[in-house]
C-alpha positions in Angstrom: 0.0 0.0 0.0 1.4 3.4 -1.0 0.1 6.6 0.6 1.1 10.2 0.4 0.2 13.0 2.7 -3.2 14.4 1.6 -3.0 17.8 0.3 -17.7 11.8 -44.1 -18.9 9.0 -45.9 -22.0 9.2 -48.2 -25.0 7.4 -46.9 -24.3 7.5 -43.2 -26.9 10.2 -42.8 -29.8 8.2 -44.0 -32.7 8.7 -41.6 -30.8 11.1 -39.4 -32.1 14.6 -38.5 -30.1 17.6 -39.8 -30.2 21.0 -38.2 -31.0 22.9 -41.4 -34.6 24.0 -41.4 -34.5 27.0 -39.1 -37.5 28.7 -40.7 -39.9 25.9 -39.7 -38.2 25.5 -36.3 -38.9 29.2 -35.5 -42.4 29.1 -36.9 -43.2 26.2 -34.6 -41.7 28.1 -31.7 -44.3 30.8 -32.3 -47.2 28.5 -33.1 -46.7 25.3 -31.1 -50.1 23.8 -31.9 -49.3 23.8 -35.6 -46.3 21.4 -35.4 -45.2 18.2 -33.8 -43.4 19.8 -30.8 -45.7 19.2 -27.8 -44.8 16.9 -24.9 -45.0 16.7 -22.5 -27.3 21.0 4.2 -24.3 22.8 5.8 -22.3 26.0 5.1 -19.3 26.6 2.9 -17.4 29.1 5.1 -15.0 26.5 6.5 -14.7 24.3 3.4 -12.6 25.1 0.3 -13.9 25.5 -3.2 -12.9 22.8 -5.7 -9.7 23.6 -7.6 -8.9 22.2 -11.1 -6.4 19.3 -11.1 -3.1 19.9 -12.8 -1.8 17.6 -15.6 0.8 16.1 -13.2 -2.0 14.8 -10.9 -3.5 12.5 -13.5 -2.5 8.8 -13.6 -3.4 6.0 -15.9 -5.0 3.1 -13.9 -6.9 0.0 -14.7 -10.1 2.1 -14.4 -8.8 4.8 -16.7 -7.2 8.3 -16.3 -8.0 9.6 -12.8 -6.6 12.2 -10.3 -4.3 10.3 -8.0 -5.7 9.7 -4.6 -8.9 11.7 -5.1 -12.5 10.8 -4.6 -15.7 12.7 -5.5 -18.6 12.0 -3.2 -22.2 13.3 -2.8 -23.5 13.3 0.7 -26.8 11.5 1.3 -29.9 13.7 2.0 -29.9 14.7 5.6 -26.2 14.1 6.2 -24.5 17.2 7.5 -21.1 18.6 6.4 -20.0 18.2 10.0 -20.7 14.4 9.9 -18.9 14.1 6.6 -16.0 16.2 7.9 -15.6 14.0 11.0 -15.7 10.8 8.9 -13.1 12.2 6.5 -10.7 13.4 9.2 -11.2 10.1 11.2 -10.1 8.2 8.1 -6.9 10.3 7.8 -8.2 12.0 4.6 -8.9 15.7 3.8 -11.7 17.6 2.1 -10.0 19.7 -0.6 -13.2 21.0 -2.3 -16.9 21.4 -1.7 -19.9 22.5 -3.7 -22.8 23.3 -1.4 -25.7 23.3 -3.9 -24.7 19.8 -5.2 -23.7 18.4 -1.8 -20.4 17.4 -3.6 -17.2 16.8 -1.7 -13.7 16.5 -3.3 -11.7 14.3 -1.0 -7.9 13.6 -1.0 -7.3 10.2 0.5 -3.6 10.3 0.0 -3.7 6.9 -1.6 -1.4 6.7 -4.7 -2.0 3.0 -5.3 -5.2 2.3 -7.2 -6.1 -0.8 -5.1 -5.8 1.3 -2.0 -7.9 4.1 -3.5 -10.5 1.5 -4.5 -10.6 0.3 -0.9 -11.0 3.9 0.3 -14.0 4.3 -2.0 -15.5 1.1 -0.6 -15.0 2.5 2.9 -16.7 5.8 2.0 -19.7 3.9 0.5 -19.9 1.6 3.5 -20.0 4.6 5.9 -23.6 5.3 4.7 -22.8 9.0 4.4 -22.9 9.0 0.6 -25.0 6.1 -0.5 -23.3 4.7 -3.6 -22.4 8.1 -4.9 -18.7 8.0 -4.5 -16.6 8.3 -7.7 -13.0 8.5 -8.8 -12.1 12.0 -10.1 -11.6 11.4 -13.8 -10.2 13.2 -16.8 -12.9 14.9 -18.9 -12.5 14.6 -22.7 -12.7 17.4 -25.3 -14.7 16.4 -28.4 -12.7 18.3 -31.0 -9.7 18.3 -33.2 -6.7 20.6 -33.5 -7.1 24.4 -33.9 -6.1 25.8 -37.3 -5.5 29.5 -37.6 -8.4 31.1 -39.6 -8.4 33.2 -42.7 -11.1 35.9 -42.7 -12.7 34.6 -45.8 -16.5 34.7 -45.8 -16.6 31.6 -48.1 -15.4 29.5 -45.2 -18.5 30.3 -43.1 -20.5 27.6 -44.7 -22.3 26.6 -41.5 -24.5 29.7 -41.3 -26.0 28.9 -44.7 -26.2 25.2 -44.2 -28.4 25.6 -41.1 -30.4 28.5 -42.6 -29.1 30.7 -39.8 -28.6 33.8 -42.0 -32.2 33.5 -43.3 -33.5 33.2 -39.7 -31.7 36.3 -38.7 -33.3 38.2 -41.6 -36.7 36.8 -40.7 -36.4 37.8 -37.0 -34.8 41.2 -37.6 -37.8 42.2 -39.7 -40.3 40.6 -37.3 -42.8 42.5 -35.0 -42.2 39.8 -32.4 -40.8 41.0 -29.0 -37.6 38.9 -28.7 -36.5 38.0 -25.2 -32.9 37.4 -24.2 -32.0 33.9 -23.1 -29.4 32.6 -20.7 -27.1 29.9 -22.1 -24.5 28.0 -20.1 -21.3 26.5 -21.6 -19.7 23.8 -19.6 -16.3 23.2 -21.1 -12.5 23.5 -20.8 -10.0 26.3 -21.0 -12.1 29.2 -19.5 -10.1 31.6 -17.4 -10.8 34.7 -15.4 -9.8 36.8 -18.4 -11.9 36.8 -21.6 -11.1 35.9 -25.2 -10.7 38.3 -28.0 -13.2 41.3 -28.0 -15.5 39.4 -30.3 -16.7 37.3 -27.4 -17.6 38.8 -24.0 -18.8 36.2 -21.5 -21.2 37.6 -18.9 -19.8 35.3 -16.2 -16.8 33.0 -16.1 -16.9 30.5 -13.2 -13.3 29.4 -13.1 -10.5 29.1 -10.7 -7.9 29.6 -13.5 -6.3 32.7 -14.6 -4.1 33.4 -17.7 -1.1 32.9 -15.4 -2.4 29.4 -14.7 -2.4 28.7 -18.4 1.2 29.8 -19.0 2.2 26.2 -20.0 -0.7 26.0 -22.4 -4.5 26.1 -21.9 -7.2 24.9 -24.3 -9.1 27.4 -26.5 -11.9 24.8 -26.7 -14.4 26.5 -24.4 -14.0 29.9 -26.1 -14.4 28.4 -29.6 -17.6 26.6 -28.5 -18.9 29.7 -26.6 -18.2 31.9 -29.6 -20.6 30.0 -31.9 -23.4 30.8 -29.4 -22.3 34.1 -28.0 -19.9 36.1 -30.2 -21.0 39.7 -30.4 -22.6 41.2 -33.4 -19.8 43.8 -33.7 -18.4 43.2 -37.2 -15.1 42.1 -35.6 -15.4 38.4 -36.4 -18.1 35.8 -36.3 -21.6 36.4 -34.8 -23.1 34.0 -32.2 -26.3 32.3 -33.5 -28.8 33.9 -31.1 -26.8 37.0 -30.5 -27.4 38.4 -33.9 -31.0 39.2 -32.9 -30.7 39.9 -29.2 -28.1 40.2 -26.5 -28.2 36.9 -24.6 -26.5 36.0 -21.4 -23.6 33.6 -22.0 -21.9 32.1 -19.0 -18.9 29.7 -19.1 -17.4 27.3 -16.6 -15.8 23.9 -16.4 -12.5 22.0 -16.0 -10.4 19.1 -17.2 -11.4 16.8 -14.3 -14.8 15.6 -13.1 -14.8 17.5 -9.8 -13.9 20.9 -11.3 -16.5 20.3 -14.1 -19.1 19.5 -11.5 -18.2 22.7 -9.7 -18.5 24.6 -12.9 -21.8 23.0 -13.9 -23.1 23.8 -10.4 -22.2 27.5 -10.8 -23.8 27.6 -14.2 -27.1 25.9 -13.2 -27.5 28.1 -10.1 -27.6 31.1 -12.5 -30.8 29.7 -14.0 -30.0 29.0 -17.7 -32.4 27.7 -20.3 -29.7 25.8 -22.2 -26.7 23.8 -20.9 -24.1 23.2 -23.6 -21.8 20.3 -23.0 -19.1 19.8 -25.7 -17.4 17.2 -23.6 -17.3 13.5 -23.4 -15.5 10.2 -22.6 -11.7 10.7 -22.2 -11.2 7.0 -22.7 -12.3 6.9 -26.3 -9.8 7.4 -29.2 -10.9 10.9 -29.9 -10.8 11.8 -33.6 -8.8 8.6 -34.5 -9.5 5.5 -36.5 -8.4 2.4 -34.5 -9.6 -1.0 -33.3 -10.3 -0.8 -29.6 -8.9 -3.5 -27.4 -10.8 -5.4 -24.7 -9.0 -3.4 -22.0 -9.7 -0.1 -23.7 -13.4 -1.0 -24.2 -13.7 -1.9 -20.6 -12.4 1.5 -19.6 -14.8 3.2 -22.1 -17.8 1.3 -20.6 -16.7 2.1 -17.0 -16.3 5.8 -17.8 -19.7 6.0 -19.6 -21.6 4.3 -16.8 -19.8 6.2 -14.0 -20.0 9.7 -15.6 -23.7 9.2 -16.4 -24.5 8.2 -12.8 -22.3 11.1 -11.4 -24.0 13.6 -13.8 -27.5 12.4 -12.9 -26.7 12.8 -9.1 -25.2 16.2 -9.7 -28.2 17.4 -11.7 -30.7 15.9 -9.2 -29.1 17.8 -6.3 -28.8 21.1 -8.3 -32.4 21.0 -9.5 -33.6 20.4 -5.9 -31.5 23.3 -4.7 -32.8 25.6 -7.4 -36.4 24.5 -6.7 -36.0 25.4 -3.0 -34.9 28.9 -4.0 -37.4 29.5 -6.7 -34.8 29.3 -9.5 -34.9 27.8 -12.9 -35.3 24.0 -12.9 -36.3 23.4 -16.5 -33.4 23.6 -19.0 -32.3 21.9 -22.1 -29.1 19.8 -22.1 -27.2 19.7 -25.4 -24.2 17.4 -25.5 -21.7 16.3 -28.2 -22.1 12.7 -29.4 -18.3 12.1 -29.4 -15.5 11.9 -32.0 -14.7 8.2 -31.9 -17.1 7.1 -34.6 -14.2 6.0 -36.9 -13.0 3.6 -34.3 -14.5 0.2 -33.6 -14.8 -2.6 -31.1 -15.6 -6.2 -32.2 -16.4 -4.8 -35.7 -18.9 -2.2 -34.6 -18.3 1.6 -34.4 -18.2 3.1 -31.0 -21.7 4.6 -30.5 -22.8 7.9 -29.1 -24.2 6.1 -26.0 -20.6 5.5 -24.9 -19.7 9.2 -24.7 -20.7 9.5 -21.1 -22.8 12.1 -19.1 -26.2 12.7 -20.7 -25.5 10.4 -23.7 -25.2 7.4 -21.3 -27.9 8.2 -18.8 -30.0 5.2 -17.8 -33.3 5.3 -19.8 -34.9 2.9 -17.3 -34.4 5.2 -14.4 -37.6 7.3 -14.1 -35.8 10.5 -12.9 -33.2 10.3 -15.6 -35.8 9.7 -18.3 -37.9 12.7 -17.2 -35.0 15.2 -16.4 -32.3 14.1 -18.8 -33.6 12.1 -21.8 -36.7 14.1 -22.3 -34.8 17.4 -22.0 -31.7 16.5 -24.0 -30.3 16.7 -27.5 -27.3 14.6 -28.5 -25.4 16.2 -31.4 -23.3 14.7 -34.2 -21.5 16.6 -36.9 -22.0 17.0 -40.6 -19.7 18.6 -43.2 -20.3 21.3 -45.8 -21.7 18.6 -48.2 -24.2 17.6 -45.5 -22.6 14.2 -45.1 -22.0 12.8 -41.6 -18.5 13.5 -40.5 -16.5 10.3 -40.3 -15.6 10.8 -36.6 -19.2 11.3 -35.4 -20.4 8.7 -32.9 -23.9 7.6 -34.0 -26.6 6.1 -31.7 -27.5 2.5 -31.8 -30.4 2.3 -29.3 -33.9 3.6 -29.7 -33.4 6.1 -26.8 -30.2 7.4 -28.3 -31.8 7.7 -31.8 -34.8 9.6 -30.3 -32.5 12.4 -29.0 -30.0 12.6 -31.8 -29.5 15.4 -34.3 -26.8 16.4 -36.8 -25.4 20.0 -37.1 -22.5 21.7 -38.8 -19.3 20.6 -37.1 -16.5 20.3 -39.7 -14.1 23.2 -40.4 -16.0 25.7 -38.2 -14.5 29.1 -37.5 -15.0 30.7 -34.1 -13.3 32.7 -31.3 -10.2 32.0 -29.3 -8.1 34.2 -26.9 -6.2 35.6 -29.8 -8.6 35.7 -32.7 -10.4 33.3 -35.0 -9.6 29.6 -35.3 -10.9 26.6 -37.3 -11.8 23.5 -35.4 -13.7 20.3 -36.3 -15.7 18.0 -34.1 -19.0 17.2 -32.6 -18.0 19.8 -30.0 -18.4 22.5 -32.7 -21.8 21.0 -33.9 -23.2 21.1 -30.4 -23.3 24.9 -29.9 -25.1 25.3 -33.2 -28.0 23.3 -31.7 -27.7 25.3 -28.4 -27.8 28.5 -30.3 -30.9 27.5 -32.3 -32.6 26.4 -29.0 -31.8 29.8 -27.6 -33.3 31.4 -30.7 -36.5 29.4 -30.3 -36.8 30.6 -26.7 -36.3 34.2 -27.8 -39.4 33.8 -30.0 -41.5 32.0 -27.4 -40.0 32.1 -23.8 -43.0 30.2 -22.5 -42.0 26.9 -24.0 -40.7 24.1 -21.8 -37.3 22.4 -22.4 -39.1 19.3 -23.6 -41.1 21.4 -26.1 -38.0 23.1 -27.4 -36.2 19.8 -27.7 -39.1 18.3 -29.8 -39.4 21.4 -32.0 -35.7 21.3 -32.8 -35.8 17.6 -33.5 -39.0 17.5 -35.6 -38.5 20.5 -37.9 
């Protein structure tokens, strides 16, 4: 036992929905009856806030990539922070992060050996203070490819025409409708306390990182995703999909590990958004690559998908309950990337979207998850400028996965970074197109439910 001191192929799109009919989508938002879119404890003053893990803290284990020695645990209802604190201290561990609204504890056990960490997890579960909601702190995957410096050539902005976005802007700008700003939350990586280029101004950034923290390199992924939704209409670069017609509230948060991501999502949800954009996924899949997955790699993919889905459901359940008790927004749309491992396979079958974790892998047989995740979620794959499914897109195989799935522009997409425009490809880039359209739908009819906006977007 070791312990340290705690501190695009043609034909693949047959039968799949493409985001490309924004006129009918917005018409349905204004006239729902005419389309197929109906449907239905403790304080934080003595506990630290979750801090993002550094690259040096991640280790590769038989479970997958995790933060060495760390556990992420949700206290059971009625269990006080004092009780948890006493248990943790009595075990020789330390609470290094806490999210009150989610009842989430980040615990450093000091165990650097995976078997010992697994035993510590079993001990935490056996205590009864957390139920079964004790997880390893895992690496969070980015569903995108490398950034390519952009040329300001209008011919490269094919995505706006492919999804009828420019036409929708023209329609709404000439409309007598009273358009209502919508709050959109972006849970992602690379956000810092400073903003990107002046083309993107985020209303709030919930991050423990500064530019100084990113001196050794920090992802532009979050800013690229957020720009597709929230770039300003200021003639300095691109324009965010809903921001061309009204100034929406765009908040960003997240992190490279599951605890800091949970902290970020908590901060975002507590602000009361209508849309939660998640261009993230399974860090164990061969992102953007074409390879045959081994039995060991597949086991890690499955473990990550199942664990992240259960973790995400518990996080949302606690946050929604907290929001409800405070009269805040509890009805919001979840929009997640389907994943970029579609060109890879296991036992002769492509890796499906249901393996990308979080909302994609939520248990459809669980009544709470079905009502609060599946019926309020859109899973997004990418298509290219020829409207063919991008080869890397993970496609659904199950009926529940197919019911939530939609394709959007995701290949060679230009958007914002800290230093200007950049081209990226991936289901990450497709996802904010759908989030932006959902925000546009809500600007037209703010009285719609998340389930109604989901169905309108899918069926038009």
